[in-house]
PyMOL Python script that loads the backbone (N, CA, C, O; Angstrom):
from pymol import cmd

cmd.read_pdbstr("""\
ATOM      1  N   THR A   1      96.272 105.226  91.768  1.00  0.00           N
ATOM      2  CA  THR A   1      96.378 106.704  91.763  1.00  0.00           C
ATOM      3  C   THR A   1      96.499 107.217  93.152  1.00  0.00           C
ATOM      4  O   THR A   1      96.291 106.484  94.119  1.00  0.00           O
ATOM      5  N   ILE A   2      96.830 108.453  93.263  1.00  0.00           N
ATOM      6  CA  ILE A   2      96.958 109.053  94.610  1.00  0.00           C
ATOM      7  C   ILE A   2      95.631 109.062  95.330  1.00  0.00           C
ATOM      8  O   ILE A   2      95.550 108.920  96.550  1.00  0.00           O
ATOM      9  N   LYS A   3      94.589 109.236  94.528  1.00  0.00           N
ATOM     10  CA  LYS A   3      93.201 109.200  95.102  1.00  0.00           C
ATOM     11  C   LYS A   3      92.981 107.917  95.770  1.00  0.00           C
ATOM     12  O   LYS A   3      92.539 107.893  96.918  1.00  0.00           O
ATOM     13  N   HIS A   4      93.259 106.858  95.129  1.00  0.00           N
ATOM     14  CA  HIS A   4      93.066 105.539  95.704  1.00  0.00           C
ATOM     15  C   HIS A   4      93.963 105.276  96.905  1.00  0.00           C
ATOM     16  O   HIS A   4      93.562 104.629  97.872  1.00  0.00           O
ATOM     17  N   LEU A   5      95.165 105.782  96.822  1.00  0.00           N
ATOM     18  CA  LEU A   5      96.106 105.612  97.988  1.00  0.00           C
ATOM     19  C   LEU A   5      95.543 106.299  99.188  1.00  0.00           C
ATOM     20  O   LEU A   5      95.521 105.747 100.289  1.00  0.00           O
ATOM     21  N   LEU A   6      95.073 107.541  98.969  1.00  0.00           N
ATOM     22  CA  LEU A   6      94.550 108.301 100.160  1.00  0.00           C
ATOM     23  C   LEU A   6      93.240 107.599 100.688  1.00  0.00           C
ATOM     24  O   LEU A   6      93.016 107.519 101.896  1.00  0.00           O
ATOM     25  N   GLU A   7      92.408 107.108  99.757  1.00  0.00           N
ATOM     26  CA  GLU A   7      91.213 106.402 100.280  1.00  0.00           C
ATOM     27  C   GLU A   7      91.545 105.142 101.107  1.00  0.00           C
ATOM     28  O   GLU A   7      90.903 104.830 102.110  1.00  0.00           O
ATOM     29  N   GLN A   8      92.595 104.432 100.621  1.00  0.00           N
ATOM     30  CA  GLN A   8      93.006 103.207 101.310  1.00  0.00           C
ATOM     31  C   GLN A   8      93.556 103.601 102.721  1.00  0.00           C
ATOM     32  O   GLN A   8      93.299 102.885 103.689  1.00  0.00           O
ATOM     33  N   ILE A   9      94.276 104.680 102.839  1.00  0.00           N
ATOM     34  CA  ILE A   9      94.854 105.125 104.135  1.00  0.00           C
ATOM     35  C   ILE A   9      93.700 105.465 105.001  1.00  0.00           C
ATOM     36  O   ILE A   9      93.552 104.878 106.073  1.00  0.00           O
ATOM     37  N   ARG A  10      92.867 106.386 104.598  1.00  0.00           N
ATOM     38  CA  ARG A  10      91.723 106.897 105.319  1.00  0.00           C
ATOM     39  C   ARG A  10      90.710 105.794 105.761  1.00  0.00           C
ATOM     40  O   ARG A  10      90.290 105.723 106.916  1.00  0.00           O
ATOM     41  N   ASP A  11      90.351 104.942 104.769  1.00  0.00           N
ATOM     42  CA  ASP A  11      89.240 104.042 105.073  1.00  0.00           C
ATOM     43  C   ASP A  11      89.745 102.641 105.600  1.00  0.00           C
ATOM     44  O   ASP A  11      88.949 101.880 106.150  1.00  0.00           O
ATOM     45  N   LYS A  12      90.983 102.327 105.442  1.00  0.00           N
ATOM     46  CA  LYS A  12      91.441 100.996 105.898  1.00  0.00           C
ATOM     47  C   LYS A  12      92.570 101.079 106.866  1.00  0.00           C
ATOM     48  O   LYS A  12      92.433 100.652 108.013  1.00  0.00           O
ATOM     49  N   ALA A  13      93.734 101.639 106.426  1.00  0.00           N
ATOM     50  CA  ALA A  13      94.924 101.645 107.250  1.00  0.00           C
ATOM     51  C   ALA A  13      94.768 102.373 108.598  1.00  0.00           C
ATOM     52  O   ALA A  13      95.190 101.845 109.627  1.00  0.00           O
ATOM     53  N   ILE A  14      94.186 103.541 108.609  1.00  0.00           N
ATOM     54  CA  ILE A  14      94.033 104.276 109.855  1.00  0.00           C
ATOM     55  C   ILE A  14      93.050 103.619 110.838  1.00  0.00           C
ATOM     56  O   ILE A  14      93.371 103.478 112.018  1.00  0.00           O
ATOM     57  N   PRO A  15      91.854 103.214 110.368  1.00  0.00           N
ATOM     58  CA  PRO A  15      90.983 102.442 111.255  1.00  0.00           C
ATOM     59  C   PRO A  15      91.585 101.199 111.853  1.00  0.00           C
ATOM     60  O   PRO A  15      91.387 100.938 113.040  1.00  0.00           O
ATOM     61  N   ILE A  16      92.315 100.419 111.077  1.00  0.00           N
ATOM     62  CA  ILE A  16      92.867  99.216 111.493  1.00  0.00           C
ATOM     63  C   ILE A  16      93.990  99.593 112.594  1.00  0.00           C
ATOM     64  O   ILE A  16      94.068  98.970 113.653  1.00  0.00           O
ATOM     65  N   PHE A  17      94.770 100.559 112.294  1.00  0.00           N
ATOM     66  CA  PHE A  17      95.812 100.995 113.254  1.00  0.00           C
ATOM     67  C   PHE A  17      95.249 101.448 114.573  1.00  0.00           C
ATOM     68  O   PHE A  17      95.740 101.088 115.643  1.00  0.00           O
ATOM     69  N   LYS A  18      94.157 102.285 114.470  1.00  0.00           N
ATOM     70  CA  LYS A  18      93.495 102.816 115.665  1.00  0.00           C
ATOM     71  C   LYS A  18      92.887 101.644 116.531  1.00  0.00           C
ATOM     72  O   LYS A  18      92.876 101.720 117.760  1.00  0.00           O
ATOM     73  N   MET A  19      92.395 100.586 115.865  1.00  0.00           N
ATOM     74  CA  MET A  19      91.860  99.466 116.584  1.00  0.00           C
ATOM     75  C   MET A  19      92.898  98.634 117.239  1.00  0.00           C
ATOM     76  O   MET A  19      92.696  98.163 118.358  1.00  0.00           O
ATOM     77  N   LYS A  20      94.019  98.429 116.577  1.00  0.00           N
ATOM     78  CA  LYS A  20      95.123  97.583 117.044  1.00  0.00           C
ATOM     79  C   LYS A  20      95.975  98.302 118.064  1.00  0.00           C
ATOM     80  O   LYS A  20      96.492  97.671 118.985  1.00  0.00           O
ATOM     81  N   PHE A  21      96.141  99.647 117.921  1.00  0.00           N
ATOM     82  CA  PHE A  21      97.018 100.425 118.844  1.00  0.00           C
ATOM     83  C   PHE A  21      96.239 101.708 119.240  1.00  0.00           C
ATOM     84  O   PHE A  21      96.561 102.784 118.734  1.00  0.00           O
ATOM     85  N   PRO A  22      95.228 101.619 120.126  1.00  0.00           N
ATOM     86  CA  PRO A  22      94.394 102.713 120.480  1.00  0.00           C
ATOM     87  C   PRO A  22      95.136 103.953 121.115  1.00  0.00           C
ATOM     88  O   PRO A  22      94.683 105.090 120.991  1.00  0.00           O
ATOM     89  N   ASN A  23      96.264 103.684 121.780  1.00  0.00           N
ATOM     90  CA  ASN A  23      96.951 104.736 122.585  1.00  0.00           C
ATOM     91  C   ASN A  23      98.183 105.154 121.859  1.00  0.00           C
ATOM     92  O   ASN A  23      99.015 105.862 122.427  1.00  0.00           O
ATOM     93  N   ALA A  24      98.347 104.738 120.587  1.00  0.00           N
ATOM     94  CA  ALA A  24      99.592 105.076 119.870  1.00  0.00           C
ATOM     95  C   ALA A  24      99.349 106.153 118.793  1.00  0.00           C
ATOM     96  O   ALA A  24      98.237 106.360 118.306  1.00  0.00           O
ATOM     97  N   ILE A  25     100.484 106.833 118.450  1.00  0.00           N
ATOM     98  CA  ILE A  25     100.482 107.743 117.324  1.00  0.00           C
ATOM     99  C   ILE A  25     101.430 107.158 116.261  1.00  0.00           C
ATOM    100  O   ILE A  25     102.464 106.555 116.549  1.00  0.00           O
ATOM    101  N   THR A  26     100.995 107.384 115.013  1.00  0.00           N
ATOM    102  CA  THR A  26     101.770 106.839 113.923  1.00  0.00           C
ATOM    103  C   THR A  26     101.977 107.898 112.830  1.00  0.00           C
ATOM    104  O   THR A  26     101.275 108.907 112.759  1.00  0.00           O
ATOM    105  N   VAL A  27     103.007 107.608 111.957  1.00  0.00           N
ATOM    106  CA  VAL A  27     103.242 108.344 110.782  1.00  0.00           C
ATOM    107  C   VAL A  27     103.228 107.402 109.606  1.00  0.00           C
ATOM    108  O   VAL A  27     103.921 106.384 109.611  1.00  0.00           O
ATOM    109  N   PHE A  28     102.443 107.730 108.594  1.00  0.00           N
ATOM    110  CA  PHE A  28     102.490 106.942 107.406  1.00  0.00           C
ATOM    111  C   PHE A  28     103.294 107.708 106.351  1.00  0.00           C
ATOM    112  O   PHE A  28     102.964 108.837 105.988  1.00  0.00           O
ATOM    113  N   ALA A  29     104.311 107.086 105.891  1.00  0.00           N
ATOM    114  CA  ALA A  29     105.295 107.750 104.921  1.00  0.00           C
ATOM    115  C   ALA A  29     105.369 106.807 103.667  1.00  0.00           C
ATOM    116  O   ALA A  29     105.466 105.585 103.771  1.00  0.00           O
ATOM    117  N   PHE A  30     105.315 107.473 102.487  1.00  0.00           N
ATOM    118  CA  PHE A  30     105.321 106.783 101.241  1.00  0.00           C
ATOM    119  C   PHE A  30     106.383 107.358 100.325  1.00  0.00           C
ATOM    120  O   PHE A  30     106.559 108.575 100.273  1.00  0.00           O
ATOM    121  N   ASP A  31     107.091 106.510  99.606  1.00  0.00           N
ATOM    122  CA  ASP A  31     108.003 106.876  98.549  1.00  0.00           C
ATOM    123  C   ASP A  31     107.598 106.011  97.361  1.00  0.00           C
ATOM    124  O   ASP A  31     108.260 105.016  97.063  1.00  0.00           O
ATOM    125  N   ASN A  32     106.501 106.388  96.675  1.00  0.00           N
ATOM    126  CA  ASN A  32     105.980 105.590  95.668  1.00  0.00           C
ATOM    127  C   ASN A  32     105.750 106.481  94.413  1.00  0.00           C
ATOM    128  O   ASN A  32     104.971 107.428  94.515  1.00  0.00           O
ATOM    129  N   SER A  33     106.378 106.235  93.239  1.00  0.00           N
ATOM    130  CA  SER A  33     106.312 107.098  92.148  1.00  0.00           C
ATOM    131  C   SER A  33     104.891 107.283  91.656  1.00  0.00           C
ATOM    132  O   SER A  33     104.595 108.327  91.075  1.00  0.00           O
ATOM    133  N   THR A  34     103.994 106.329  91.854  1.00  0.00           N
ATOM    134  CA  THR A  34     102.603 106.563  91.485  1.00  0.00           C
ATOM    135  C   THR A  34     101.935 107.628  92.307  1.00  0.00           C
ATOM    136  O   THR A  34     100.970 108.254  91.869  1.00  0.00           O
ATOM    137  N   SER A  35     102.456 107.838  93.520  1.00  0.00           N
ATOM    138  CA  SER A  35     101.810 108.848  94.296  1.00  0.00           C
ATOM    139  C   SER A  35     102.298 110.273  93.937  1.00  0.00           C
ATOM    140  O   SER A  35     101.865 111.247  94.554  1.00  0.00           O
ATOM    141  N   TYR A  36     103.156 110.386  92.987  1.00  0.00           N
ATOM    142  CA  TYR A  36     103.577 111.631  92.502  1.00  0.00           C
ATOM    143  C   TYR A  36     102.693 112.213  91.280  1.00  0.00           C
ATOM    144  O   TYR A  36     102.970 113.265  90.703  1.00  0.00           O
ATOM    145  N   ALA A  37     101.710 111.477  91.000  1.00  0.00           N
ATOM    146  CA  ALA A  37     100.975 111.693  89.727  1.00  0.00           C
ATOM    147  C   ALA A  37      99.962 112.845  89.798  1.00  0.00           C
ATOM    148  O   ALA A  37      99.055 112.893  88.967  1.00  0.00           O
ATOM    149  N   ARG A  38     100.080 113.763  90.748  1.00  0.00           N
ATOM    150  CA  ARG A  38      99.208 114.894  90.863  1.00  0.00           C
ATOM    151  C   ARG A  38      99.781 116.106  90.262  1.00  0.00           C
ATOM    152  O   ARG A  38     100.861 116.504  90.700  1.00  0.00           O
ATOM    153  N   TYR A  39      99.177 116.758  89.288  1.00  0.00           N
ATOM    154  CA  TYR A  39      99.626 117.878  88.652  1.00  0.00           C
ATOM    155  C   TYR A  39      98.539 118.987  88.596  1.00  0.00           C
ATOM    156  O   TYR A  39      97.340 118.721  88.678  1.00  0.00           O
ATOM    157  N   ALA A  40      99.017 120.219  88.454  1.00  0.00           N
ATOM    158  CA  ALA A  40      98.079 121.335  88.267  1.00  0.00           C
ATOM    159  C   ALA A  40      97.387 121.094  86.905  1.00  0.00           C
ATOM    160  O   ALA A  40      97.924 120.423  86.023  1.00  0.00           O
ATOM    161  N   LYS A  41      96.179 121.665  86.772  1.00  0.00           N
ATOM    162  CA  LYS A  41      95.317 121.426  85.579  1.00  0.00           C
ATOM    163  C   LYS A  41      96.020 121.951  84.399  1.00  0.00           C
ATOM    164  O   LYS A  41      95.827 121.396  83.317  1.00  0.00           O
ATOM    165  N   ASN A  42      96.850 123.002  84.490  1.00  0.00           N
ATOM    166  CA  ASN A  42      97.587 123.506  83.303  1.00  0.00           C
ATOM    167  C   ASN A  42      99.024 123.119  83.204  1.00  0.00           C
ATOM    168  O   ASN A  42      99.795 123.755  82.486  1.00  0.00           O
ATOM    169  N   ALA A  43      99.418 122.040  83.944  1.00  0.00           N
ATOM    170  CA  ALA A  43     100.760 121.580  83.897  1.00  0.00           C
ATOM    171  C   ALA A  43     101.164 121.122  82.504  1.00  0.00           C
ATOM    172  O   ALA A  43     100.357 120.599  81.735  1.00  0.00           O
ATOM    173  N   LEU A  44     102.413 121.333  82.214  1.00  0.00           N
ATOM    174  CA  LEU A  44     102.918 120.973  80.888  1.00  0.00           C
ATOM    175  C   LEU A  44     103.254 119.424  80.918  1.00  0.00           C
ATOM    176  O   LEU A  44     104.273 119.045  81.496  1.00  0.00           O
ATOM    177  N   LEU A  45     102.453 118.583  80.336  1.00  0.00           N
ATOM    178  CA  LEU A  45     102.643 117.206  80.285  1.00  0.00           C
ATOM    179  C   LEU A  45     102.525 116.838  78.823  1.00  0.00           C
ATOM    180  O   LEU A  45     101.580 117.242  78.144  1.00  0.00           O
ATOM    181  N   ALA A  46     103.541 116.027  78.313  1.00  0.00           N
ATOM    182  CA  ALA A  46     103.502 115.654  76.889  1.00  0.00           C
ATOM    183  C   ALA A  46     102.242 114.825  76.569  1.00  0.00           C
ATOM    184  O   ALA A  46     101.722 114.928  75.458  1.00  0.00           O
ATOM    185  N   GLU A  47     101.765 114.052  77.460  1.00  0.00           N
ATOM    186  CA  GLU A  47     100.534 113.275  77.180  1.00  0.00           C
ATOM    187  C   GLU A  47      99.291 114.070  76.940  1.00  0.00           C
ATOM    188  O   GLU A  47      98.328 113.577  76.352  1.00  0.00           O
ATOM    189  N   ARG A  48      99.305 115.353  77.412  1.00  0.00           N
ATOM    190  CA  ARG A  48      98.100 116.261  77.222  1.00  0.00           C
ATOM    191  C   ARG A  48      98.241 117.055  75.935  1.00  0.00           C
ATOM    192  O   ARG A  48      97.293 117.730  75.535  1.00  0.00           O
ATOM    193  N   MET A  49      99.330 117.002  75.308  1.00  0.00           N
ATOM    194  CA  MET A  49      99.579 117.961  74.129  1.00  0.00           C
ATOM    195  C   MET A  49      99.193 117.262  72.893  1.00  0.00           C
ATOM    196  O   MET A  49      99.316 116.044  72.765  1.00  0.00           O
ATOM    197  N   ASN A  50      98.689 118.102  71.914  1.00  0.00           N
ATOM    198  CA  ASN A  50      98.392 117.562  70.579  1.00  0.00           C
ATOM    199  C   ASN A  50      99.693 117.478  69.726  1.00  0.00           C
ATOM    200  O   ASN A  50     100.630 118.251  69.927  1.00  0.00           O
ATOM    201  N   LEU A  51      99.716 116.588  68.842  1.00  0.00           N
ATOM    202  CA  LEU A  51     100.826 116.438  67.917  1.00  0.00           C
ATOM    203  C   LEU A  51     100.719 117.446  66.781  1.00  0.00           C
ATOM    204  O   LEU A  51     101.726 117.676  66.111  1.00  0.00           O
ATOM    205  N   GLY A  52      99.605 118.044  66.523  1.00  0.00           N
ATOM    206  CA  GLY A  52      99.436 119.038  65.447  1.00  0.00           C
ATOM    207  C   GLY A  52      98.307 119.872  65.749  1.00  0.00           C
ATOM    208  O   GLY A  52      97.690 119.727  66.805  1.00  0.00           O
ATOM    209  N   PRO A  53      97.961 120.837  64.792  1.00  0.00           N
ATOM    210  CA  PRO A  53      96.826 121.736  65.061  1.00  0.00           C
ATOM    211  C   PRO A  53      95.481 120.989  64.943  1.00  0.00           C
ATOM    212  O   PRO A  53      95.381 119.899  64.378  1.00  0.00           O
ATOM    213  N   GLY A  54      94.482 121.633  65.498  1.00  0.00           N
ATOM    214  CA  GLY A  54      93.151 121.067  65.459  1.00  0.00           C
ATOM    215  C   GLY A  54      92.934 120.247  66.721  1.00  0.00           C
ATOM    216  O   GLY A  54      93.736 120.283  67.654  1.00  0.00           O
ATOM    217  N   LYS A  55      91.834 119.511  66.727  1.00  0.00           N
ATOM    218  CA  LYS A  55      91.442 118.763  67.893  1.00  0.00           C
ATOM    219  C   LYS A  55      91.268 119.586  69.106  1.00  0.00           C
ATOM    220  O   LYS A  55      91.530 120.787  69.048  1.00  0.00           O
ATOM    221  N   LYS A  56      90.834 119.024  70.241  1.00  0.00           N
ATOM    222  CA  LYS A  56      90.634 119.754  71.449  1.00  0.00           C
ATOM    223  C   LYS A  56      91.974 120.015  72.105  1.00  0.00           C
ATOM    224  O   LYS A  56      92.772 119.109  72.348  1.00  0.00           O
ATOM    225  N   GLN A  57      92.189 121.306  72.383  1.00  0.00           N
ATOM    226  CA  GLN A  57      93.480 121.704  72.950  1.00  0.00           C
ATOM    227  C   GLN A  57      93.221 122.144  74.427  1.00  0.00           C
ATOM    228  O   GLN A  57      92.255 122.856  74.703  1.00  0.00           O
ATOM    229  N   LEU A  58      94.075 121.719  75.335  1.00  0.00           N
ATOM    230  CA  LEU A  58      94.036 122.225  76.650  1.00  0.00           C
ATOM    231  C   LEU A  58      94.641 123.647  76.598  1.00  0.00           C
ATOM    232  O   LEU A  58      95.459 123.973  75.737  1.00  0.00           O
ATOM    233  N   VAL A  59      94.206 124.449  77.538  1.00  0.00           N
ATOM    234  CA  VAL A  59      94.831 125.760  77.600  1.00  0.00           C
ATOM    235  C   VAL A  59      96.096 125.639  78.449  1.00  0.00           C
ATOM    236  O   VAL A  59      96.015 125.418  79.658  1.00  0.00           O
ATOM    237  N   MET A  60      97.219 125.778  77.844  1.00  0.00           N
ATOM    238  CA  MET A  60      98.474 125.727  78.546  1.00  0.00           C
ATOM    239  C   MET A  60      99.130 127.102  78.508  1.00  0.00           C
ATOM    240  O   MET A  60      99.190 127.731  77.452  1.00  0.00           O
ATOM    241  N   GLN A  61      99.604 127.557  79.612  1.00  0.00           N
ATOM    242  CA  GLN A  61     100.227 128.896  79.711  1.00  0.00           C
ATOM    243  C   GLN A  61     101.506 128.877  78.959  1.00  0.00           C
ATOM    244  O   GLN A  61     102.236 127.885  78.979  1.00  0.00           O
ATOM    245  N   PRO A  62     101.814 130.038  78.244  1.00  0.00           N
ATOM    246  CA  PRO A  62     103.125 130.180  77.608  1.00  0.00           C
ATOM    247  C   PRO A  62     104.269 130.130  78.645  1.00  0.00           C
ATOM    248  O   PRO A  62     104.094 130.526  79.797  1.00  0.00           O
ATOM    249  N   THR A  63     105.420 129.642  78.215  1.00  0.00           N
ATOM    250  CA  THR A  63     106.552 129.716  79.098  1.00  0.00           C
ATOM    251  C   THR A  63     107.658 130.524  78.499  1.00  0.00           C
ATOM    252  O   THR A  63     107.491 131.016  77.384  1.00  0.00           O
ATOM    253  N   THR A  64     108.776 130.697  79.157  1.00  0.00           N
ATOM    254  CA  THR A  64     109.912 131.414  78.650  1.00  0.00           C
ATOM    255  C   THR A  64     111.175 130.526  78.630  1.00  0.00           C
ATOM    256  O   THR A  64     111.269 129.560  79.387  1.00  0.00           O
ATOM    257  N   PHE A  65     112.104 130.850  77.789  1.00  0.00           N
ATOM    258  CA  PHE A  65     113.450 130.214  77.760  1.00  0.00           C
ATOM    259  C   PHE A  65     114.450 131.250  77.317  1.00  0.00           C
ATOM    260  O   PHE A  65     114.125 132.299  76.760  1.00  0.00           O
ATOM    261  N   ILE A  66     115.716 130.884  77.606  1.00  0.00           N
ATOM    262  CA  ILE A  66     116.877 131.768  77.147  1.00  0.00           C
ATOM    263  C   ILE A  66     117.385 131.102  75.919  1.00  0.00           C
ATOM    264  O   ILE A  66     117.773 129.934  75.953  1.00  0.00           O
ATOM    265  N   ASN A  67     117.392 131.837  74.808  1.00  0.00           N
ATOM    266  CA  ASN A  67     117.909 131.266  73.510  1.00  0.00           C
ATOM    267  C   ASN A  67     119.405 131.299  73.466  1.00  0.00           C
ATOM    268  O   ASN A  67     120.042 131.729  74.428  1.00  0.00           O
ATOM    269  N   ALA A  68     120.011 130.839  72.333  1.00  0.00           N
ATOM    270  CA  ALA A  68     121.475 130.770  72.173  1.00  0.00           C
ATOM    271  C   ALA A  68     122.108 132.148  72.304  1.00  0.00           C
ATOM    272  O   ALA A  68     123.282 132.217  72.669  1.00  0.00           O
ATOM    273  N   ASN A  69     121.422 133.236  72.035  1.00  0.00           N
ATOM    274  CA  ASN A  69     121.910 134.555  72.060  1.00  0.00           C
ATOM    275  C   ASN A  69     121.764 135.108  73.456  1.00  0.00           C
ATOM    276  O   ASN A  69     122.063 136.288  73.643  1.00  0.00           O
ATOM    277  N   ARG A  70     121.326 134.352  74.463  1.00  0.00           N
ATOM    278  CA  ARG A  70     121.071 134.794  75.773  1.00  0.00           C
ATOM    279  C   ARG A  70     119.931 135.760  75.920  1.00  0.00           C
ATOM    280  O   ARG A  70     119.901 136.584  76.834  1.00  0.00           O
ATOM    281  N   VAL A  71     118.981 135.645  74.995  1.00  0.00           N
ATOM    282  CA  VAL A  71     117.802 136.490  75.013  1.00  0.00           C
ATOM    283  C   VAL A  71     116.584 135.678  75.520  1.00  0.00           C
ATOM    284  O   VAL A  71     116.347 134.561  75.061  1.00  0.00           O
ATOM    285  N   GLN A  72     115.840 136.234  76.443  1.00  0.00           N
ATOM    286  CA  GLN A  72     114.640 135.485  76.888  1.00  0.00           C
ATOM    287  C   GLN A  72     113.545 135.557  75.821  1.00  0.00           C
ATOM    288  O   GLN A  72     113.200 136.630  75.327  1.00  0.00           O
ATOM    289  N   ARG A  73     113.016 134.395  75.487  1.00  0.00           N
ATOM    290  CA  ARG A  73     111.961 134.266  74.489  1.00  0.00           C
ATOM    291  C   ARG A  73     110.701 133.663  75.146  1.00  0.00           C
ATOM    292  O   ARG A  73     110.765 132.954  76.150  1.00  0.00           O
ATOM    293  N   ILE A  74     109.540 133.991  74.513  1.00  0.00           N
ATOM    294  CA  ILE A  74     108.365 133.380  74.942  1.00  0.00           C
ATOM    295  C   ILE A  74     108.051 132.173  74.056  1.00  0.00           C
ATOM    296  O   ILE A  74     108.119 132.258  72.829  1.00  0.00           O
ATOM    297  N   GLN A  75     107.707 131.056  74.686  1.00  0.00           N
ATOM    298  CA  GLN A  75     107.404 129.867  73.921  1.00  0.00           C
ATOM    299  C   GLN A  75     105.916 129.454  74.109  1.00  0.00           C
ATOM    300  O   GLN A  75     105.548 129.023  75.202  1.00  0.00           O
ATOM    301  N   LYS A  76     105.103 129.569  73.128  1.00  0.00           N
ATOM    302  CA  LYS A  76     103.723 129.211  73.197  1.00  0.00           C
ATOM    303  C   LYS A  76     103.657 127.686  73.040  1.00  0.00           C
ATOM    304  O   LYS A  76     104.399 127.097  72.254  1.00  0.00           O
ATOM    305  N   LEU A  77     102.751 127.061  73.804  1.00  0.00           N
ATOM    306  CA  LEU A  77     102.668 125.557  73.838  1.00  0.00           C
ATOM    307  C   LEU A  77     101.423 125.038  73.125  1.00  0.00           C
ATOM    308  O   LEU A  77     101.144 123.842  73.208  1.00  0.00           O
ATOM    309  N   VAL A  78     100.675 125.869  72.441  1.00  0.00           N
ATOM    310  CA  VAL A  78      99.454 125.407  71.762  1.00  0.00           C
ATOM    311  C   VAL A  78      99.554 125.971  70.317  1.00  0.00           C
ATOM    312  O   VAL A  78      99.928 127.123  70.099  1.00  0.00           O
ATOM    313  N   PHE A  79      99.217 125.143  69.394  1.00  0.00           N
ATOM    314  CA  PHE A  79      99.120 125.559  67.932  1.00  0.00           C
ATOM    315  C   PHE A  79      98.089 126.633  67.776  1.00  0.00           C
ATOM    316  O   PHE A  79      97.039 126.549  68.413  1.00  0.00           O
ATOM    317  N   LYS A  80      98.320 127.638  66.968  1.00  0.00           N
ATOM    318  CA  LYS A  80      97.306 128.638  66.575  1.00  0.00           C
ATOM    319  C   LYS A  80      96.275 127.948  65.681  1.00  0.00           C
ATOM    320  O   LYS A  80      96.580 126.965  65.007  1.00  0.00           O
ATOM    321  N   GLU A  81      95.046 128.480  65.687  1.00  0.00           N
ATOM    322  CA  GLU A  81      93.963 127.969  64.904  1.00  0.00           C
ATOM    323  C   GLU A  81      94.374 128.058  63.403  1.00  0.00           C
ATOM    324  O   GLU A  81      94.014 127.146  62.658  1.00  0.00           O
ATOM    325  N   ASN A  82      95.077 129.062  62.928  1.00  0.00           N
ATOM    326  CA  ASN A  82      95.444 129.132  61.556  1.00  0.00           C
ATOM    327  C   ASN A  82      96.872 128.834  61.279  1.00  0.00           C
ATOM    328  O   ASN A  82      97.523 129.529  60.499  1.00  0.00           O
ATOM    329  N   TYR A  83      97.373 127.807  61.908  1.00  0.00           N
ATOM    330  CA  TYR A  83      98.734 127.345  61.823  1.00  0.00           C
ATOM    331  C   TYR A  83      99.041 126.992  60.285  1.00  0.00           C
ATOM    332  O   TYR A  83      98.287 126.227  59.683  1.00  0.00           O
ATOM    333  N   PRO A  84     100.135 127.547  59.676  1.00  0.00           N
ATOM    334  CA  PRO A  84     100.286 127.399  58.256  1.00  0.00           C
ATOM    335  C   PRO A  84     100.608 126.055  57.748  1.00  0.00           C
ATOM    336  O   PRO A  84     100.547 125.856  56.535  1.00  0.00           O
ATOM    337  N   ASN A  85     100.954 125.087  58.582  1.00  0.00           N
ATOM    338  CA  ASN A  85     101.325 123.740  58.102  1.00  0.00           C
ATOM    339  C   ASN A  85     100.376 122.757  58.720  1.00  0.00           C
ATOM    340  O   ASN A  85     100.702 122.270  59.802  1.00  0.00           O
ATOM    341  N   PRO A  86      99.263 122.413  58.175  1.00  0.00           N
ATOM    342  CA  PRO A  86      98.354 121.481  58.780  1.00  0.00           C
ATOM    343  C   PRO A  86      98.838 120.065  58.785  1.00  0.00           C
ATOM    344  O   PRO A  86      98.299 119.208  59.485  1.00  0.00           O
ATOM    345  N   ALA A  87      99.878 119.817  57.984  1.00  0.00           N
ATOM    346  CA  ALA A  87     100.462 118.364  57.984  1.00  0.00           C
ATOM    347  C   ALA A  87     101.273 118.104  59.208  1.00  0.00           C
ATOM    348  O   ALA A  87     101.630 116.945  59.423  1.00  0.00           O
ATOM    349  N   MET A  88     101.596 119.045  60.019  1.00  0.00           N
ATOM    350  CA  MET A  88     102.420 118.801  61.152  1.00  0.00           C
ATOM    351  C   MET A  88     101.776 117.936  62.115  1.00  0.00           C
ATOM    352  O   MET A  88     102.358 117.628  63.155  1.00  0.00           O
TER     353      MET A  88
END
""", "prot")
cmd.dss("prot")
cmd.show_as("cartoon", "prot")
cmd.util.cbc("prot")
cmd.orient("prot")
């Protein structure tokens, strides 16, 4: 995770670099897809969504989209408590 990456940089890589090269300055750069795994608490992630009503729901903010008639619509991302089709 990004937390582990940052801990390794802070606790291992930087101290080693400072010991080996005390008068140098460095830049650590990473292009690692696992380091992109930080999201806002209310980010829309499929893995956080329920497949149907009930169960513990995260609070996800509604979003908007433009429909086929070019009208902006609000899209809610959480099932209502009284959703009419519990089989979904």
